[in-house]
C-alpha positions as CSV (number, residue, x, y, z in Angstrom):
1,M,0.0,0.0,0.0
2,E,2.8,2.4,0.9
3,L,4.7,1.5,-2.3
4,R,1.6,2.2,-4.4
5,R,1.0,5.6,-2.7
6,T,4.7,6.5,-3.3
7,L,4.5,5.6,-7.0
8,I,1.3,7.6,-7.4
9,M,2.9,10.7,-5.8
10,V,6.0,10.3,-8.0
11,A,3.8,10.0,-11.1
12,L,1.7,13.1,-10.1
13,A,4.9,15.1,-9.4
14,S,6.3,14.1,-12.9
15,V,3.0,15.0,-14.7
16,T,2.9,18.4,-12.8
17,Y,6.5,19.1,-13.8
18,F,5.9,18.4,-17.5
19,L,2.6,20.3,-17.5
20,F,4.4,23.3,-16.1
21,L,7.1,23.1,-18.7
22,S,4.4,23.0,-21.5
23,W,2.6,26.0,-20.0
24,Q,5.9,27.9,-19.8
25,Q,6.6,27.2,-23.4
26,D,3.2,28.2,-24.6
27,Y,2.3,31.1,-22.4
28,G,5.3,32.0,-20.2
29,T,7.6,34.9,-20.7
30,K,10.1,34.4,-23.5
31,P,13.7,35.0,-22.7
32,T,14.3,38.1,-24.8
33,T,17.9,38.9,-23.5
34,D,17.8,42.5,-24.6
35,V,16.3,41.9,-28.0
36,V,14.9,45.0,-29.6
37,Q,12.8,44.4,-32.6
38,E,13.5,46.7,-35.5
39,N,10.8,48.3,-37.6
40,A,11.2,49.1,-41.2
41,E,9.1,52.2,-40.8
42,T,10.8,54.9,-38.8
43,T,8.9,57.6,-37.0
44,N,10.7,60.5,-38.6
45,S,9.5,64.0,-39.4
46,V,11.1,67.2,-40.4
47,A,11.2,69.9,-37.7
48,N,12.9,73.2,-38.7
49,S,13.8,76.2,-36.5
50,E,13.4,74.4,-33.2
51,L,16.5,75.8,-31.7
52,P,15.9,78.7,-29.3
53,T,18.0,81.8,-29.0
54,V,19.7,82.6,-25.8
55,A,17.6,85.7,-25.1
56,T,14.2,84.5,-26.1
57,P,13.9,80.7,-26.0
58,S,10.8,79.2,-27.5
59,A,8.1,78.5,-25.0
60,N,7.2,75.1,-26.4
61,T,10.6,73.7,-27.3
62,D,12.2,70.7,-25.7
63,I,15.5,72.5,-25.6
64,P,16.6,74.5,-22.6
65,T,19.0,77.4,-22.7
66,V,22.5,77.2,-21.4
67,P,23.2,79.4,-18.3
68,A,24.3,82.9,-19.4
69,V,27.7,82.4,-17.8
70,Q,28.5,80.0,-20.6
71,K,26.8,82.1,-23.3
72,A,25.6,79.1,-25.3
73,V,22.5,77.2,-26.1
74,S,22.1,73.4,-25.8
75,A,21.2,71.0,-28.5
76,S,17.8,70.7,-30.2
77,D,15.6,67.7,-30.4
78,L,15.2,67.5,-34.2
79,A,13.8,64.5,-36.1
80,M,15.3,63.2,-39.3
81,D,13.7,62.7,-42.7
82,S,15.1,59.6,-44.3
83,A,13.6,60.5,-47.6
84,T,15.7,63.7,-47.9
85,S,18.7,62.7,-45.8
86,P,20.0,59.2,-46.6
87,T,22.0,57.4,-44.0
88,V,25.7,56.4,-43.9
89,R,26.6,52.9,-42.6
90,V,29.9,52.3,-40.9
91,V,31.1,48.7,-40.1
92,T,34.1,47.8,-37.9
93,D,35.0,44.6,-36.1
94,V,32.9,45.6,-33.0
95,L,30.5,48.3,-34.3
96,D,27.8,48.5,-37.0
97,I,26.4,52.0,-36.9
98,T,24.1,54.1,-39.0
99,I,24.6,57.9,-39.3
100,D,21.9,60.2,-40.5
101,R,23.2,62.7,-43.0
102,Q,20.8,65.3,-41.7
103,G,22.5,66.5,-38.5
104,G,25.1,63.7,-38.6
105,D,23.4,61.9,-35.7
106,V,24.0,58.2,-34.8
107,V,20.6,56.6,-35.2
108,R,21.5,53.0,-35.0
109,V,24.2,51.0,-33.2
110,A,24.5,47.2,-33.5
111,L,27.2,45.2,-31.7
112,P,28.6,42.3,-33.9
113,K,30.4,40.7,-30.9
114,Y,27.2,40.4,-28.9
115,T,24.3,38.4,-30.4
116,Q,20.6,38.9,-29.8
117,T,20.2,35.6,-28.1
118,V,22.1,32.3,-27.8
119,E,20.1,30.9,-30.7
120,D,19.7,34.1,-32.7
121,K,23.3,35.0,-33.9
122,T,22.4,38.4,-35.4
123,P,24.2,41.3,-33.8
124,F,22.5,42.8,-30.8
125,V,20.9,46.2,-31.5
126,L,21.6,48.7,-28.7
127,M,20.4,52.0,-30.2
128,N,17.8,52.5,-32.9
129,Q,15.3,54.9,-34.3
130,S,12.1,53.0,-35.1
131,N,8.4,52.6,-34.1
132,A,9.5,50.2,-31.4
133,L,12.3,52.3,-29.9
134,T,13.8,55.8,-29.9
135,Y,17.4,55.7,-28.6
136,I,19.9,57.8,-30.5
137,A,23.0,60.0,-30.1
138,Q,22.8,63.5,-31.4
139,S,25.6,66.1,-31.8
140,G,26.1,69.4,-33.5
141,L,27.3,73.0,-33.4
142,V,25.2,75.9,-32.2
143,G,26.2,79.6,-32.3
144,V,26.7,81.8,-29.4
145,G,24.8,85.2,-29.5
146,N,27.9,87.4,-29.8
147,G,26.4,90.0,-32.2
148,S,28.5,88.9,-35.1
149,G,25.4,87.8,-37.1
150,L,26.9,84.4,-37.8
151,Q,24.7,81.5,-36.8
152,G,25.9,78.1,-35.8
153,L,25.7,75.0,-37.9
154,D,22.6,73.4,-36.4
155,D,20.6,76.4,-35.4
156,Q,20.1,77.9,-38.9
157,A,16.7,79.0,-40.0
158,S,16.7,76.3,-42.7
159,G,17.1,73.6,-40.0
160,R,19.9,71.2,-39.4
161,P,22.5,70.7,-42.2
162,I,22.5,67.9,-44.7
163,Y,26.1,66.7,-45.0
164,D,27.9,65.6,-48.1
165,V,29.8,62.3,-47.9
166,K,31.9,60.4,-50.5
167,Q,30.0,57.1,-50.2
168,G,27.1,55.5,-48.4
169,Q,29.0,52.7,-46.6
170,F,32.4,52.4,-45.0
171,T,34.1,49.3,-43.7
172,L,37.3,48.9,-41.6
173,A,39.3,46.6,-43.8
174,D,41.5,43.8,-42.5
175,G,44.9,45.1,-41.6
176,E,43.6,48.6,-40.9
177,E,43.7,49.9,-37.4
178,S,41.5,53.1,-37.8
179,L,38.9,54.5,-40.1
180,N,37.9,58.1,-40.7
181,V,34.4,59.0,-42.0
182,V,34.2,62.7,-43.1
183,L,30.8,64.5,-43.5
184,S,31.1,68.0,-45.0
185,T,28.8,71.0,-45.3
186,R,28.9,74.7,-45.8
187,T,26.6,77.4,-44.4
188,S,25.4,80.5,-46.3
189,S,27.2,82.7,-43.8
190,G,30.6,81.3,-44.7
191,L,31.3,78.4,-42.4
192,V,32.9,75.3,-43.9
193,V,32.5,72.3,-41.5
194,N,33.9,68.8,-41.6
195,K,32.3,66.4,-39.1
196,V,34.8,63.6,-38.7
197,F,34.0,60.3,-37.1
198,T,37.1,58.2,-36.2
199,F,36.8,54.5,-35.5
200,K,39.5,52.2,-34.2
201,R,39.8,48.4,-34.3
202,G,38.5,46.7,-31.2
203,D,37.2,50.0,-29.8
204,Y,33.6,50.9,-28.9
205,R,34.6,54.5,-28.6
206,I,34.0,56.9,-31.5
207,S,35.8,60.2,-31.8
208,V,33.4,62.9,-33.1
209,A,35.2,66.1,-34.2
210,Y,34.2,69.3,-35.9
211,D,36.8,71.1,-38.1
212,V,35.5,74.6,-38.7
213,K,36.8,77.0,-41.2
214,N,35.5,80.6,-41.2
215,T,35.6,82.0,-44.7
216,S,33.6,85.1,-43.8
217,D,34.9,88.5,-42.6
218,K,33.3,88.2,-39.2
219,P,34.4,86.2,-36.2
220,W,32.3,83.1,-35.3
221,Q,31.7,81.7,-31.8
222,G,29.8,78.6,-31.0
223,V,29.7,75.4,-28.9
224,M,29.5,71.7,-29.6
225,F,26.7,69.8,-28.1
226,G,26.2,66.1,-27.6
227,Q,23.2,64.4,-26.2
228,I,21.6,61.0,-25.8
229,K,17.8,60.8,-26.5
230,R,15.8,57.8,-25.3
231,D,12.1,57.3,-25.1
232,N,10.2,55.7,-22.2
233,S,10.2,52.2,-23.5
234,K,11.1,49.6,-20.9
235,D,14.4,47.9,-20.5
236,P,14.4,45.0,-23.1
237,S,16.0,42.8,-20.3
238,S,13.1,43.4,-17.9
239,D,11.4,40.2,-18.9
240,N,14.3,38.2,-17.4
241,H,14.3,40.1,-14.0
242,S,13.1,38.1,-11.0
243,F,10.4,39.3,-8.7
244,G,11.0,43.0,-9.2
245,M,14.7,42.8,-8.6
246,V,15.5,44.9,-11.7
247,T,18.7,46.5,-13.0
248,F,19.0,50.2,-13.3
249,L,17.6,52.0,-16.5
250,G,18.2,55.7,-16.8
251,G,20.8,58.5,-17.0
252,A,24.1,58.8,-15.2
253,W,26.8,61.5,-15.0
254,W,30.0,62.5,-13.3
255,T,30.7,65.5,-11.0
256,A,33.8,66.4,-9.0
257,D,31.8,65.9,-5.8
258,K,30.4,62.5,-6.7
259,N,31.8,60.3,-9.4
260,Y,28.5,58.5,-10.1
261,N,25.1,60.2,-10.1
262,K,22.0,58.7,-11.6
263,V,18.3,59.3,-12.4
264,S,15.8,56.8,-13.6
265,L,13.8,57.5,-16.8
266,S,10.7,58.0,-14.7
267,D,12.3,60.8,-12.7
268,F,13.8,62.8,-15.6
269,A,11.1,65.4,-15.3
270,S,11.1,65.8,-11.5
271,D,14.9,65.5,-11.0
272,A,16.2,67.6,-13.9
273,M,19.9,68.5,-13.6
274,S,22.1,71.3,-15.0
275,Q,25.6,72.1,-13.8
276,Q,29.1,72.9,-14.9
277,V,32.0,70.4,-14.7
278,T,35.5,70.2,-15.8
279,G,35.7,67.2,-18.2
280,G,33.1,64.7,-17.0
281,W,30.7,62.4,-18.9
282,V,27.0,61.7,-19.4
283,A,25.5,58.3,-20.1
284,M,22.4,56.3,-20.6
285,V,22.6,53.0,-18.7
286,Q,20.7,49.8,-19.7
287,H,21.5,46.5,-18.0
288,Y,24.7,45.1,-19.6
289,F,25.3,48.0,-22.0
290,V,25.9,51.8,-21.8
291,S,26.1,54.7,-24.2
292,A,28.1,57.7,-23.1
293,W,29.4,61.1,-24.3
294,I,32.8,62.1,-22.9
295,P,33.3,65.8,-23.7
296,P,36.8,67.6,-23.7
297,T,38.5,66.6,-20.5
298,Q,40.4,69.9,-19.9
299,Q,37.4,72.2,-20.6
300,I,34.5,73.5,-18.6
301,N,31.4,71.7,-19.9
302,Q,27.7,72.2,-19.1
303,I,25.9,68.9,-18.5
304,S,22.1,68.6,-18.1
305,T,19.1,66.3,-18.2
306,R,15.6,67.1,-19.2
307,K,12.4,65.6,-20.5
308,S,10.7,66.7,-23.8
309,S,7.7,69.0,-23.5
310,N,5.3,66.2,-24.5
311,G,6.9,63.8,-22.0
312,A,7.8,61.2,-24.7
313,D,11.6,61.5,-24.7
314,N,14.4,61.8,-22.2
315,F,17.6,63.7,-22.8
316,I,21.0,63.7,-21.1
317,G,23.8,65.7,-22.7
318,F,26.5,68.4,-22.6
319,T,27.7,71.6,-24.3
320,T,31.4,72.5,-24.5
321,S,33.1,75.8,-23.7
322,P,32.7,78.3,-26.6
323,L,35.0,77.9,-29.6
324,L,36.1,81.2,-31.3
325,V,37.1,81.2,-34.9
326,A,38.5,84.4,-36.4
327,P,37.7,85.6,-39.9
328,G,39.7,83.4,-42.3
329,G,40.8,81.2,-39.4
330,D,39.9,77.7,-38.4
331,G,39.3,75.7,-35.2
332,R,38.4,72.2,-33.9
333,V,36.3,70.9,-31.1
334,S,35.7,67.2,-30.4
335,A,34.2,64.7,-28.0
336,D,34.2,60.9,-27.6
337,F,31.0,58.8,-27.9
338,Y,30.9,55.2,-26.4
339,A,28.3,52.6,-27.2
340,G,28.9,49.1,-26.0
341,P,29.2,46.6,-23.2
342,K,29.8,47.6,-19.6
343,I,33.3,46.2,-19.3
344,Q,34.8,47.9,-16.2
345,D,38.5,48.1,-17.3
346,S,37.5,49.7,-20.7
347,L,35.1,52.2,-19.1
348,K,37.6,53.2,-16.4
349,A,40.2,53.9,-19.1
350,L,37.8,56.2,-20.9
351,S,36.9,58.5,-18.0
352,P,37.1,58.3,-14.2
353,G,33.9,56.9,-12.6
354,L,32.4,55.6,-15.9
355,E,33.1,52.1,-14.7
356,L,30.5,52.7,-11.9
357,T,27.8,52.4,-14.5
358,V,28.2,48.7,-13.7
359,D,25.8,49.4,-10.8
360,Y,26.2,47.0,-7.9
361,G,24.1,49.1,-5.6
362,W,25.0,49.9,-2.0
363,L,26.9,46.6,-1.6
364,W,29.3,47.7,-4.3
365,P,32.6,47.0,-2.4
366,I,31.6,43.4,-1.7
367,A,30.2,42.9,-5.2
368,Q,33.3,44.4,-6.8
369,F,35.6,42.0,-4.8
370,L,33.5,39.0,-5.7
371,F,33.6,40.0,-9.4
372,W,37.3,40.4,-9.3
373,L,37.6,37.0,-7.7
374,L,35.2,35.4,-10.2
375,K,37.1,37.0,-13.1
376,S,40.4,35.7,-11.7
377,I,39.1,32.2,-11.4
378,H,37.7,32.4,-14.9
379,G,41.2,33.3,-16.2
380,F,42.4,29.9,-15.1
381,L,39.3,27.7,-15.9
382,G,37.9,29.5,-18.9
383,N,34.3,28.5,-18.0
384,W,32.0,30.8,-16.0
385,G,29.9,27.9,-14.6
386,W,32.8,26.1,-13.1
387,S,34.2,29.5,-11.9
388,I,31.0,30.1,-10.0
389,I,31.4,26.7,-8.3
390,V,34.9,27.4,-7.3
391,L,33.9,30.9,-6.1
392,T,31.2,29.2,-4.0
393,I,33.8,26.9,-2.4
394,L,36.1,29.8,-1.6
395,V,33.3,31.9,-0.1
396,K,32.2,28.9,1.9
397,A,35.8,28.4,3.1
398,A,35.9,32.0,4.2
399,F,32.8,31.6,6.3
400,F,33.8,28.0,7.4
401,K,34.3,28.8,11.1
402,L,31.3,31.1,11.3
403,S,29.1,28.4,9.7
404,A,30.6,25.8,12.0
405,T,29.5,27.9,15.0
406,S,26.0,28.1,13.6
407,Y,25.8,24.4,12.8
408,R,27.1,23.4,16.3
409,S,24.4,25.5,17.9
410,M,21.7,23.9,15.7
411,A,23.2,20.4,16.4
412,N,23.1,21.0,20.1
413,M,19.5,22.3,19.8
414,R,18.7,19.1,17.9
415,R,20.3,17.0,20.6
416,V,18.3,18.5,23.5
417,M,15.0,18.4,21.5
418,P,13.7,15.3,23.5
419,E,14.3,17.1,26.8
420,M,12.5,20.2,25.4
421,Q,9.6,18.1,24.3
422,R,9.4,16.5,27.8
423,M,9.4,20.0,29.4
424,K,6.6,21.1,27.0
425,E,4.5,18.1,28.2
426,Q,5.4,18.8,31.8
427,F,4.5,22.6,31.8
428,G,1.7,22.5,29.3
429,D,0.4,26.0,28.6
430,D,2.4,27.7,31.3
431,R,4.7,29.7,29.0
432,Q,6.5,31.5,31.9
433,K,7.7,28.2,33.5
434,M,8.4,26.7,30.1
435,S,10.6,29.7,29.2
436,Q,12.4,29.6,32.6
437,A,13.1,25.8,32.2
438,M,14.4,26.3,28.6
439,M,16.8,29.1,29.6
440,A,18.1,26.9,32.4
441,L,18.6,24.0,30.0
442,Y,20.4,26.4,27.5
443,K,22.7,27.5,30.4
444,K,23.4,24.0,31.5
445,E,24.2,22.7,28.0
446,K,26.0,25.9,27.0
447,I,23.7,26.6,24.1
448,N,23.2,30.0,22.5
449,P,19.7,30.0,21.0
450,L,20.7,32.8,18.6
451,G,23.9,31.1,17.6
452,G,22.3,29.5,14.6
453,C,20.8,32.7,13.3
454,L,23.5,35.4,13.6
455,P,26.2,33.7,11.5
456,I,23.6,33.3,8.7
457,L,22.6,37.0,8.9
458,V,26.3,38.0,8.6
459,Q,26.6,36.1,5.3
460,M,23.4,37.6,3.7
461,P,25.2,40.7,2.4
462,V,27.5,38.4,0.5
463,F,24.6,36.5,-1.1
464,I,22.9,39.8,-2.1
465,A,26.1,41.2,-3.5
466,L,26.7,38.1,-5.5
467,Y,23.2,38.5,-7.0
468,W,24.1,41.9,-8.3
469,T,27.5,40.7,-9.5
470,L,25.8,38.0,-11.6
471,M,23.1,40.4,-12.8
472,E,25.3,43.3,-13.8
473,S,28.3,41.5,-15.3
474,V,28.1,41.4,-19.1
475,E,30.8,38.8,-19.1
476,L,28.2,36.3,-18.0
477,R,25.7,37.2,-20.8
478,H,25.2,34.2,-23.0
479,A,27.9,32.3,-21.0
480,D,27.3,28.6,-21.1
481,W,28.2,25.9,-18.6
482,I,27.3,22.3,-19.4
483,L,24.6,20.4,-21.1
484,W,21.3,22.4,-21.2
485,I,22.7,25.5,-19.4
486,N,23.8,27.6,-22.4
487,D,23.2,31.0,-20.8
488,L,24.0,31.5,-17.1
489,S,22.3,35.0,-17.1
490,L,18.9,33.4,-17.9
491,M,16.7,31.0,-15.9
492,D,17.2,27.3,-16.3
493,P,14.9,26.4,-19.2
494,Y,14.0,23.1,-17.7
495,F,14.0,24.2,-14.0
496,I,16.3,21.4,-13.1
497,L,18.7,23.6,-11.0
498,P,15.9,25.2,-9.0
499,L,14.3,21.8,-8.3
500,L,17.7,20.4,-7.1
501,M,18.1,23.5,-5.0
502,G,14.7,22.9,-3.4
503,V,15.6,19.3,-2.7
504,S,18.9,20.4,-1.1
505,M,17.0,22.9,1.1
506,F,14.7,20.1,2.2
507,V,17.6,17.9,3.1
508,Q,19.3,20.7,5.0
509,Q,16.1,21.4,6.9
510,Q,16.1,17.8,8.2
511,L,19.4,18.4,9.9
512,N,18.0,21.4,11.8
513,P,16.0,21.2,15.0
514,A,12.3,21.4,14.4
515,P,10.6,24.5,15.9
516,Q,8.6,24.0,19.0
517,D,5.6,25.9,17.7
518,P,3.4,23.6,15.5
519,M,2.4,26.4,13.2
520,Q,6.0,27.6,12.8
521,A,7.1,24.0,12.1
522,K,4.5,23.7,9.3
523,V,5.7,27.0,7.8
524,M,9.3,25.8,7.9
525,K,8.4,22.6,6.1
526,F,6.8,24.6,3.3
527,M,9.8,26.9,2.9
528,P,11.7,24.7,0.4
529,V,8.7,24.8,-1.8
530,V,8.4,28.6,-1.6
531,F,12.1,29.1,-2.3
532,T,12.0,26.6,-5.2
533,I,9.1,28.6,-6.8
534,F,11.0,31.9,-6.0
535,F,14.2,30.6,-7.8
536,L,12.5,29.3,-10.9
537,W,13.0,32.6,-12.7
538,F,16.4,33.5,-11.2
539,P,19.5,33.5,-13.4
540,A,20.9,30.0,-13.7
541,G,24.3,31.3,-12.4
542,L,22.8,32.4,-9.2
543,V,20.8,29.2,-8.7
544,L,24.0,27.3,-9.3
545,Y,25.7,29.2,-6.6
546,W,22.9,28.7,-4.1
547,L,22.7,25.0,-4.9
548,M,26.4,24.5,-4.4
549,N,26.3,26.5,-1.2
550,N,23.5,24.3,0.1
551,L,25.4,21.1,-0.8
552,L,28.5,22.3,0.9
553,S,26.5,23.3,4.0
554,I,24.8,19.9,4.1
555,A,28.2,18.2,4.1
556,Q,29.6,20.5,6.8
557,Q,26.4,20.4,8.9
558,W,26.1,16.6,8.7
559,V,29.7,16.1,9.9
560,I,29.3,18.5,12.8
561,T,25.9,17.0,13.8
562,R,27.2,13.5,13.6
563,N,30.3,14.3,15.8
564,I,28.2,16.1,18.4
565,E,25.7,13.2,18.6
566,K,28.5,10.7,18.9
567,A,30.1,12.7,21.7
568,A,26.8,12.9,23.5
569,A,26.2,9.2,23.1
570,L,29.7,8.4,24.5
571,K,29.0,10.7,27.4
572,T,25.7,9.1,28.3
573,G,26.9,5.6,27.6
574,H,24.2,5.0,24.9
């Protein structure tokens, strides 16, 4: 009879498991891993004369004025018309970008080294202008109101310039280390401008420079602007986040007082920022990737954030110090633009504090150390899955003595459980006497009732920090381990690791003393089920860590419990 009941339970569990897999396949969330669907129809329209003047800015424009101390205006939010301004495509070994000839804005960035998903090997699209997403990088020159009568390049009455270019596509050839793409234009007032994009092999940074020649008989003064424009669409990785534990999506910038400041997309309107910095950077952060403008490092730049007047778009950008070009003279102003993965060493080399866009939260020091340790292990093993296992062993070793204290306390509690049960029957509902008797027993047996809890609480920051380490590290994106685990940044597609983790929790629970309160005991028995469900959608890398930690804890706890029970048996002669 018992065998038949066991077989029925096993069969029901198996059927439930496969039904859940089928439901997940048909109706569950698909692992998108940052995929942005492109749309052939772009939402472009021509918008002329949207740049305000310093003195009388337009009331309905999305563009703020620059503080008078800098005597410049910031960039405009101008749309592009693909029918009148064809695009230029530039392909390197790490970048595939599209530049709109009207304004020379970067309207699409794809990353050939990073695929959309493990199965879909097409390059991941980070930035794009389409019906599904508006996420672009704009730059230009605007004139300073100096009474010369010469306008800037991007604030002319005719609208933003349409650049001339020799060809429609450029490719960094094998053997070449750099590539220059030159866009040229001329204004009616006598400015000749070359907008030069410089690409380097293996580099996600693009140098954007303006070479200005003033052929008029009047001096010209203007500033360069650079800004990132993004709509309110959600983080394409949000479908893979677990129970609201989401990565940051929004703007970030550097100041001398604080190397990393940030504002979420939802707070762009309420937390608008405008200030002057020497050097600095502004960025738009999105899970594993970041886009950033790095203006001239030795100049005073104005950085700002704002929301468009209709609330549809968010902007973060900069304007440089004014550039003065005498009649017949020339000048140059430039900035760097980065669009790529959040690799800390590369970002730190670009500008101080930019590596902090790998946002580990308030446990950053712990998470940073764990990532360094994990990366060092990976340097030897070459596999992130095995590296996580080795990291788990090292972390467990670091807390070995602390864990041993906890397990001894629980083992001693387990040893005196029969005596505690006898006292419960003796004192019945007299809680005061029961409490006094228990405290006397703890004192006699030298048991600390909190000894099993405090060491675990001390380790919790490490667990949380490791969660953010695994969630924020682009190195683990699409990293495989063994067999069916081909992406440690996503949930286990067959839920095998979470189920094994749940079993390990159940086994570990059997080694712990059962709570005296019947209701609490029932709740504790249900905890492995709750945690299993909770971990079903966690990244496989984190579940792997938790499973290995449980297995090591079971081994350590079993040895300690067995030794204590043996010592007690020898002492009592049983």
